[in-house]
Steps between C-alpha positions, in 0.01 A plus 500: 500500500483643145204273423310635800569859387368426148182342643444800730546751214260299279232507772552874550465572128193274464325671791573841348361387164182366659447832676541688174260273312226552758553876500369516140154395622266794553136506607248761615218522754309818574743790547803271518655461157800297385503268800831319462777320689503416785119539497260294294125460461332165559408487133860556379709218348701299753834650390382851592603657830564328830239274659545669842394833346182385329216754466137454405265728307154520661234749389773699323697527828850356544509283814800371696455227764780537756541321836133402501387857425333654195637827359417718199799601289493876437824526304825320420822700456761291319759779523532490879366144553192600703133402500224705666222304673170572677332258738178365344306611808582870448262702281582863406142624543432331835713624792364224725671237282827374648751229397369145530833319483777544759841602366769523770783743421773307689428190293495684165823703520654306211220638279436844654865614506784512251873571512658773287835672441518797264882507468794267561627725781175473699399230744203274439175651629158350568182683398144424606219482247213458748428522871271336754142610563316362802124501560422507873172445687465666843226470759572847639573826313872558437669839474856431398710626202575152355125423486298652215124485551305339216158655576257552335611220264557240775383479861735465799792449264838661446791464261873531551751550219865413536701315759278459806651288776296232669538676836326811358171312467257666743298312758173345376621534141561217254656480155235413242704509178856557376575604145745702289467870425671717235812682615449876490627807691344506846222754548375622833132473583424288195132399495381146445343605168846599372644176636227299325571676170866399528391147596289481184796634296697188600834394644811396311696176502818414313590182314865592428618213724395251235802613297744463790523121482820514294663750738720401790363709788200671336455781250424872495373778271749746351440860390366380163254264672696196390541195720858435609651226711649615827795269440556509128693179457283394205485825302666327208626158406869576549451650843298197604773255389773703670292521817440124504862410427640753744273389780569134425874556537447700819274230647750225418783697655298575810400135537864386477612757756210418728564129475866546588479758778145548627285196439319521832388868463363421154297212637366727775418770247318245284294379796412860593395563141276191495350599835420851376352369176273268699370787711467731199300227326263484796465880499422502125241223549325705770504816282348307208229366731417850634482644148266227377281529814500879549121494547548370856565866597716462817725797581871468425729618782873557491722333757565840663122542536483162674774605746316826578166324546649247744727759668803292412323168569467595866190299598494132402163322498621150422713278282484176309661304219419784257678772704393770748184708545535857633242754606499833318301817460405647163505873438120497500511391865393141440701217651636230273671162529811473282616150409868495404554188290819310574676263264276474197412188309619466143428813296304666784212254469387550861465875445308448174267242657408725793438813288302299242266355765461770766516782242184369330297446819290787631296370795417637844621180668828476308802718577556763229824532304582874499827496309835340434872573464737346247858629495752238396500226763285705742136389479227625733119480518294768676175380657237680702564459873252278685499629859315194633746258348427211267181292510696179561604633843136465606423172323817294562628651825623229743550727803145626545150375422337604174303823551296454181178299500398268216259757352782755476735246345232408244447870418875550451522194274224633276663843486840363395358249248 
């Protein structure tokens, strides 16, 4: 046991030393001076910074490639662990320029929020650094407070800032782009020119989580903008040894008591734990997939939204090995088919496969994936409702003759190909 403690302390000290060595590296590009740990330029020595936070200097502009997107670094604040970015598609002098790379707020909360506590007597609080901005294209004019008209910069387009629910999307409107927007006090009747100026100013992300790896349960910022562990068992060497020894004794005592008096409940608890870990692993796999493929642009619904859309799963359209399909109605008035996935394959692979294939296909003859829901073990896919049913009902129907001639079948085959 003592040998394991010594090895753990040695690894902890070596990691700390490596971090300090890399922090001495400093580089500059454009207006960004003294670029240091965890950031590094491509031209820096290998021991500088962290490879996940690599920047490049192009035409005297500092560039960060993140989640397949390209962003210009406006500033780096090492005091509060924040970096300010602007999408490469946004130009300050051109109000018709909009973000080119999708950045979904729900999938970036670990970077766009941070936890703080200014005194020991306070509770931990979460603060947002950025918020969602949504670019919407509408076929008809919209007069609604959440929609800000972009004319004369853009035609038939609107923007929404903040938390807009999927059910608030108006009829004949579609989401063209999602990105992050700087957090600022809300102003009424803000024009699109003001919004574009803020967009060109940039949004903030935080990298403070990189320092939380040695903390049991995460870390937070204190009143002096120092990172602290929520559970400070490793604040110093003595506390760490006492914590390990104390918990070892407690665990041994609990195991002896459990073995003598309650072996069966412990086995049940262990099985429940393994079952939960398996389902949490599947949920994390799905979240990683959605973050790496956020350019598919389907709408994310909550499970409560799904219940409202289906009116409590009142009307069932069908069922199969995957689960049940229910008919629902979106707030825009459109009908939708909601597929509730049953028991998932390992790590939610069936959900990932369906979103990865249908989410990329945009064809008049293929059903459209409108959105999805992922909350723990509850997985759902929202498709557009096909009032005439599926094409296979007409091609492979055994109860009635085929009503489609060979020319029509050939035309359909060409359209789907």
